[in-house]
N, C-alpha and C positions, 0 to 999 in steps of 0.2 A: 647750513647751520646745525650744529650738534645740540640735541635736546637732552639735557641732563635728567635722568630719572632717579628718583629716590631709591636707594638700595634697600632690599628686603633682607634683613639680617636674621629673621626668625629661624631659618633652617640651620643657622650657625650656633644658635644658643644651645647650651646643655639641657638635657631632659629635666634636670632638677628645677629649672626656672618655671616649669609648668605649675608647680605647687606653691610658688611664691607670689603673694598678693600684697597689695598696699594695706597698711594697718589702719583700720577705722579710727583707732585712738590717735595715731600720729596725725591723721587728717583733722580730727576734731581739735587737736591742740592748736592748730592754726586758727580755728574759729575762736578758741578760748582766749586768744590774745586780743580779741576785739574788746574794747572797754564797755561796749553796750551789751555784752553777752554775759549772763550768769552761767558759769560752766560747772556742771556736775559731771563732766566727762572724764578727762584724764585724772588718774590718781596721783596728782602732783603735790608734793609737800608745799606747805605754806611758806613763802619767802620770809614772812615775819619771824619765822623760827631760825632762819639761817644765822649762824654765829659769826657774823661778818667781822667783828672786831677781833675775835679769837683767831679767825682764819688769816686776817691781815697780819696779826702779831706772829703767827706761825711762819708765814712766808718771810717776813722781815727777819725773824730769828735765824732761819735757815740760810737765807741769801746774804746775811751780814757776816756769817761765819765762813771764812775761805774754805775750810775743809768740808763742811757740810754742803756748801754751795757747789763745789766740784762734784760731790757725790750726787746731789739732787739734780744737776743739769746733765749728767752723763747717762749713757746706756746703763742698764741694771740687769741683774739676774732674772731669768724668766719666772722663777718661783715667787718672786716678790721680796720686798725688803725684809731682812731677817728680824729686825725689831718689831715691825708690824705683825709679822707672822707669829712671833712669840706672844705679843699682846692678844691676838686672836685665839691662840691655843689656850691661854689662861682664861679668856672669856668663855670659850667652849667648855673648859673644865668646870667652870662655875655652873654650867647647865647640865653637868653629869656626863660630859664627853671627855674622857681622859685621853689626851692626845699631845703631840709635840709639834713644833713648827714644821717638821717634815711631813705632817699630815695636812698642811695648809698650802693652797695655791691662791695668789692674789690675781683677780681678774678685773677687767674694766666693767664694773658693775656686775650684778648677778646675772644680767641678761647674757653677757659673754660666757659665763659659766654654763648656762643652758645650751648655748650654741656648741660649745666644746663637748659637752656630754652627748648631745645629739650626734656629733661627728664620731665620737668614740664608740657608741653602741648601736646606731641605726644604720642598716643597709637598706637599699630600696626594697619596699614590700614588707619590711618587718613591722610588727605590731607594738605599739606603746599603749599602756593602760592609763587613761586619764579620766578625771571626773567630768561629768557633764552637768553644768558648765565648768570650764577650766580657764586658766590664765591665757589670754590671747597671745601674749608675748612668747609663751612657751610653744604654742602651736606654730608660730612664725619661726622660732629658733630651730625647731625640728624639721620644718617643711622642706628645706633644701635636700634633706636625706631621704625624702619620699617615703615616709612611713604610712602605715594604716593605723587606725585607732579603734580601741574597744572601750566601752564605758566601764570605768572602775566603780563597782558597787560594793559597799562595805556594811551598810546598815539597812535594815528592812528589805532584805533581798534573799532569794533562794539560790543565787549563783554560787557555783562550786569552783574549786581549783580546776577540775577537769573541763568545766564549761569554757573557761578562758582558753585553755589549750585546744579544745575542739573547735572553737570559733576561728582561731588563728589557722589551725591545720586545714580547715575547710577552704580557706582562702589561699592555701599554699604558703602560709606565713609562719613565723615564730614570734612568741612574745619575748621582747627584749628587756623592757623595764617598765616600772610604774612611776608616774609623776604626780605629786600632790603638793598643794599649798595648805598645810595643816592648821595654821593659826591665822584667823581673821582673813579668810581666803579672798583673793582677787579672782572672781568678781563678787562672790556672794556675801562676804563678811563672816561666814560661818567658821567654827573651829571644830576640828575632829576630836571626838572623845578619846580617852585613853583606851577604851575597849576597841574602838575602830582602828586605832594605831596598832594595837597588838594583832588584830585580825589582819591588817595589811601585812605585817611582818610574817604571819603564818602563811598568807597567800603567796608572798614573795619567796618564802622558803620552799613551798610546794611547787612553785613554777621555776625555782632556781634562777631568779632574776634580781637585779638590784632595784633600789628605790631611790628616786630623786626627791629629797625633801627641800622644797623651795620656801624659805622662811624669812622674807624681808620685813615682816610686820611683827615678829615675835615680841619685841620689846614694847610695842604699843598696846598694852593691855590696860583697859579702863576698869574692868570689873572682874571679880572672881579670882580664884587661884590659878596660876599657870599650869598647863598640862605638860608633862615631861616630853621632850622632843622624841621623835621616832628614832633618831640616831642613838640617843641615850638609852631608850628602851631596848634597842637592838644590842647595844654593848652590855646591858644588864643580862641579856640572854646568852650572848656568845663569849663574853668575858674580856674582849679587847677590840679596839677599833680595827686592828689588822685582820680580824675575822668578820667584821661588820659588812653588811650589804647595803647600808644607807650612805648616800652622798648628800651632805648638807650644804646648801647654797645660802650664804648670808650676804648682807649688804649694809653699808653705812648711809646709803642714800636717803632713807626715810628718817634717820635720826639727825644727821648733820646737813648734808646737801647732796643732791644728785650730780652737781656740777663737777665734783672731783672724780666721779666714776670709779669708786673703789668698792669692790665686792670680793668674795672669797668662796672657795670650795674647801670643805673639810671632809676627808675620806681616807681610806687605807692608803698606804704608801705606794703600792703598785698602781693604783688608780691615779694618784697625784702625779706619778712619774709619766704616765701616758698622756694625761691632760697637759702636762708641761711641754711635751713634744708638740702638741697641737698649738699651744700658746706660742712657742718659738716660731712655728711656721706662719702664725697669724700676724703677730705684731711685735715679736721679740720679747717685749716686756711692757708692763703698765708704767706710766710716767713716774719716775723715781721721786720727783718733787712732790707730786700729789700724795704719794704713799707716806713720805716723811711728814707732810702737813697733817694727814689723817692720823698718823701715830701720835703726834703732838696733841691733837684734839681728843683722841681716845684716852690718852693718859691724863689729861687735865680737866676735861669737861663732859665726859660721856654720861655719867649719872645725872648731872644737871640737865643736859640736853634731853635725855629720856624723860625725866620728870616734867620738864616744860612742855614737851610734845604731848605727853599723856593728858595733862591738864587742858591744853589748848584744843586738842582734837576731841576730847570728851565733851566739851561744851558744844562743839559743832555737831557732833553726833546727836546729842540730846535735843538740840533745836530742830534738826531734821526729822527725828522720830516724832517729836511733838507736832510738827507741821504735817507729816504724813497722816498722822492720826486725825488731825483737824480737817484736812482738805481733801484727801483722796476719796474717790467715789466708791460706792459699794461694790464689792467683788475684788477690790485690789488687796493684795497681801504683800508683806515685805519681811525681810530678815531683820533681826535685832542684834547686831554685832556687839560683842563685849570688848572690842578693840579694833585697831586697824583704821581703814579709810573708806570702807564701802558698805552700801546697802543694796540688796537685790530686790527689785520690785517686779511682781507678777500681776498683770492686768487681766481682765476678762479676755477670753480667747479670740474675740472678734476684733481686737485692737492690735494693729501691726505697728510696732514701735519703730521699725526701720522706715516705713512709709510716712509716719507722722513726724519724724525728726526734722526734715526741712521746714515744716510748719512751726515746730517748736522754736527753731532758731529764728526764722523770719518774722513770725507773728508775736512770739512771747519773749524772744531774746534769751532763751534758755537752751543749754546743750546737755546731752546725756549720751551714753553709749548703748546702742541697741543690743539686746541680749543674744541674738544669733551669732554675733561676732565671737562669742565665747564657747561655741559648740563646733566640734569638728565637722558635724553634718549640717550646720546652719539650721537648727530645728526649733528655735525659740522666738517665734514672731511676736509673742505678747509679753516679752520680758525685757528688762533693761537694767543697767547698772548705774547707780548714783554714787558719786563721791562727794563727801562733805569737807575734804581736806583743804581745797583751794579757795572757794568763795568766801567773801567776808561774812562774818557771823550774821550781820543784819540783813544780808541778801538771801540767806537760805530759805526762810519761811516765805517771802514773796515769790521766790523762784518756784518753790514747790506748789504754791497756790496757783500760779500761772499754768504749770504743767497739769495740775488736777483739773482745771477748767477745760483745758484742751482735750484731755482724755475723756 
C-alpha cells in the first residue's frame, strides 16, 4: 500500500514570500462582520454614505446605450479611461497641481498604486523611509520587494540628510524613496504641517529620492484650512510636474465606495509610462465599466458626496473624542484629528494591546487594531488604532466605555 505524503513546497517558494504576512486588518474585518461586535478596527467607509441610487443610475445609463455598453464591457487601455483621467487632472489642478491626463494612471484602488511603485523603485535590500507608525497596507505592498526601513523624522529631531545616507550605507543599502500619508494619516489621524512638508522636500532633494504622497483622506477635512499637498509645494519650487519628485496616490474609495476599486497615480510622464508597463503585466487594465461609472459619479455628485461624508464622520469623531475623555483611564493619551477616519491611542507601557485584543473581542464585543501592526519593527505594544467611520453613532460611546474598563 502506497502512503501519500503531503508535499513540502517551501523550498520552491520565491525568497520574497518570507516578507509577506497576513494583514491584521484583513483578519479583523472578518470579525467586524459579526453583528455582536462593535468594530473600531478596519478604516471602512460607512455604507450609509454609498450613493446606491446614483450608482445604479450610472450603470443603467451606460448599459442601456449600445455604444457605451460595448466600450464599458470591453478591454480598455492600461492608462485608464481618457474622460476619467481628464476629470482627475482638472481635480488635481484645483489643488495646485498643473497636469494633463498623460500624468494620470488609473489603478485598482490606491493600494495597487503602492504595489506598482514598490515594484518600480525597490530592489531587495533597498531602504524606504517611512513614518513610525505608518500605513500597514503600504508595508504589505512593499514587502514582496524585500526592503529595509528607516524611520522618517521631520519634526522635533536632530536627524540630518547625511544620517539617513549613513544608516543605509552601513547596512549595504541605498535609500530609494520616502513614503508618507500627510493628511489625517492612517493610523494616527495626524496631519503634516506645511513646514514638515517643505522639510521633506528638502530631505528628498538632498538624498535625490522621490516621495510617495498617499492621500486618500485629503477631502475629509472637518476643521481648519487645508494644507497644500506636497506635490503642489514641489511644483511651486521646481516649476512643472515634469521636474517634480512627488508621486501622488489618490482614491475615490473613501468618498464614493471602495467596491468600484478606482484610484490613481499623478506623476511626471516618465514615471507614469513605467507604471503603465507594470499595470499591463499585472492586470492589463482596470475594469472599464467601473471607470465610466466613477466618471459619471465624479461629474454629477462629487461635491455633494464630500460634504455629506464630512458632516457624517465629523459627528462620529466628536462622539469618540468625548467618550475617550469621559472613560479612558489616567495615563492614556490620544490624537485629535481634524479629519479622516482614525484616532491613535497610547496607553501606559505595561498594557499590551495585542495580548488584550482577544479579550476585547470575546468579553467586550469590541475590536481595534493593535499598534505594532503599523511599525516595521513591531515596537508599539501599548498603542492601538481606533476608527470611528464604520460603527453606528450610538454604539461608539458604549464601545469606548467597555474598552476603557478592560484597559
